[in-house]
C-alpha positions in Angstrom: 26.5 26.7 12.2 25.1 24.9 9.8 22.4 22.2 9.8 23.8 20.4 6.8 27.3 19.6 9.4 24.7 16.9 10.6 23.5 14.9 8.6 22.4 12.6 11.8 20.3 15.1 13.0 18.0 16.0 9.4 17.7 12.2 8.8 16.5 11.9 12.8 13.7 14.7 12.2 12.5 13.7 8.8 12.2 10.2 10.3 10.7 11.1 13.5 7.8 13.4 11.4 7.2 10.5 9.1 6.3 8.6 11.8 4.9 10.5 13.8 1.8 11.1 10.9 1.2 7.1 11.1 0.3 7.4 14.7 -2.9 8.4 13.9 -4.0 4.7 12.5 -3.2 2.8 15.4 -6.3 -0.1 16.5 -7.6 0.7 19.5 -6.5 -2.1 22.0 -10.2 -3.0 22.9 -10.7 -3.3 19.1 -8.9 -6.9 19.4 -10.6 -8.4 22.0 -12.7 -11.1 22.4 -16.1 -10.9 23.2 -19.2 -12.5 23.8 -20.4 -10.9 20.1 -17.2 -12.3 18.5 -17.5 -16.0 20.2 -21.3 -15.6 18.5 -20.3 -14.6 15.1 -17.5 -17.4 15.0 -20.3 -19.8 15.4 -22.7 -18.1 12.8 -19.7 -18.2 10.5 -18.2 -21.7 10.6 -19.8 -25.2 9.7 -18.2 -28.0 10.0 -18.3 -31.1 6.7 -17.6 -34.7 7.0 -15.3 -34.6 4.2 -11.5 -34.6 4.0 -11.1 -33.5 0.2 -10.7 -29.9 0.7 -10.0 -29.4 -3.5 -13.9 -30.3 -3.7 -14.7 -28.4 -0.6 -13.1 -25.2 -2.3 -14.0 -26.3 -6.0 -18.2 -26.1 -4.4 -17.2 -23.1 -2.3 -16.3 -20.9 -5.8 -19.1 -22.7 -7.8 -21.5 -21.4 -5.1 -20.2 -17.9 -4.5 -20.5 -17.4 -8.9 -24.4 -18.8 -8.2 -24.2 -16.2 -5.7 -23.2 -13.3 -8.2 -19.7 -13.1 -7.2 -16.3 -12.7 -9.2 -13.3 -14.8 -8.2 -11.0 -12.1 -7.1 -8.2 -14.0 -5.3 -8.3 -17.8 -4.4 -5.5 -20.0 -3.1 -6.6 -23.6 -2.7 -3.8 -24.7 -1.1 -4.2 -22.3 1.8 -8.0 -22.9 2.0 -8.8 -19.2 1.2 -10.8 -18.0 -1.3 -12.4 -14.0 -2.0 -15.5 -12.6 -3.9 -16.7 -9.6 -4.6 -19.8 -8.2 -6.3 -20.9 -4.8 -7.2 -24.1 -3.2 -7.0 -26.1 -0.1 -6.6 -26.8 1.4 -3.3 -29.7 4.0 -4.8 -32.2 4.5 -2.3 -35.5 5.9 -3.6 -36.1 7.4 0.3 -32.5 8.9 0.5 -33.0 10.6 -3.0 -36.1 12.0 -2.1 -34.2 13.3 0.5 -31.6 14.7 -1.1 -34.3 16.5 -3.5 -36.3 18.3 -0.8 -33.7 20.1 0.8 -31.5 21.4 -2.4 -35.6 22.7 -3.9 -36.0 24.1 -0.2 -32.5 24.8 1.5 -30.3 25.2 -2.1 -28.0 22.6 -0.4 -26.7 19.5 -2.4 -26.5 16.4 -0.4 -24.8 13.1 -2.1 -27.0 10.4 -1.8 -25.6 6.3 -1.5 -24.7 5.2 -5.5 -22.4 2.3 -5.4 -21.8 -0.8 -2.8 -19.4 -3.5 -3.3 -20.1 -6.7 -1.1 -17.3 -9.1 -0.7 -17.5 -12.6 0.4 -14.4 -14.4 2.1 -14.0 -18.1 2.6 -11.5 -19.8 4.3 -11.2 -23.6 5.3 -9.0 -25.5 7.4 -9.1 -29.5 7.4 -9.3 -31.4 10.8 -6.7 -34.1 10.1 -7.7 -36.6 13.0 -11.0 -36.7 12.2 -11.6 -36.7 8.6 -13.3 -33.3 8.8 -13.5 -29.9 7.2 -14.6 -26.2 8.6 -15.8 -23.5 6.3 -15.8 -20.0 7.7 -17.9 -17.6 5.2 -18.0 -13.9 6.0 -19.8 -11.5 4.0 -19.0 -7.5 4.3 -20.3 -4.4 2.4 -18.7 -1.2 1.9 -20.9 1.4 0.0 -20.0 5.1 -2.1 -22.2 7.9 -2.4 -22.1 10.4 -5.3 -18.6 12.1 -4.5 -16.8 8.9 -4.6 -16.4 8.9 -0.7 -17.4 5.4 2.1 -20.4 6.1 3.7 -20.7 2.9 5.5 -18.3 -0.1 5.4 -19.5 -2.8 7.4 -19.7 -6.5 8.5 -23.0 -8.4 7.0 -24.3 -10.7 10.3 -27.7 -11.6 9.2 -28.1 -14.8 10.5 -30.5 -15.8 7.8 -27.7 -15.0 4.9 -25.2 -17.4 6.4 -27.6 -20.2 6.9 -28.5 -19.9 3.2 -25.2 -20.0 2.4 -24.7 -22.9 4.2 -27.6 -24.9 3.4 -26.8 -24.1 -0.5 -23.1 -25.3 0.5 -24.6 -28.6 1.6 -26.4 -29.5 -1.1 -23.6 -28.6 -3.7 -20.8 -30.9 -1.1 -23.8 -33.8 -1.6 -23.7 -33.0 -5.5 -19.8 -32.7 -5.6 -19.9 -35.5 -4.0 -22.0 -38.4 -6.0 -20.7 -36.4 -9.4 -24.5 -35.0 -10.3 
């Protein structure tokens, strides 16, 4: 009996091996559950504006992100979605000093944080029944070390950052509405 007489058996075994390799990346069910922190984060990230002009809102959001140093990578005005990124150094003097001390004392190389990428995503939604637009912004950060490995990937939840963003957006909407 040769295995080539049964091509379906080969196909079944190969397919099973391929799909069993993908099983490790399944998201645990508890990660998708709502909790008090989820509601708190949503309230922090979302504001309503008394306008029905979604195009002007998207324009103001784009201008604000660019003023904050972000480069717009994706934007779909009709869908109300925008993504901006900015690259920054992640070098930390304390971390580098610690790595140098370990290298001198133990003779081992310790990678340190090297670069980071900030992401800002903006989603707008028109509320037809009330002539309002909701704007939700989220900020994330990814840090790579000197070996090119990701050391940190996190959502940024500092309330000050979101308050500052929406304060500046309110001013930008005012200026745009009055064509100043």
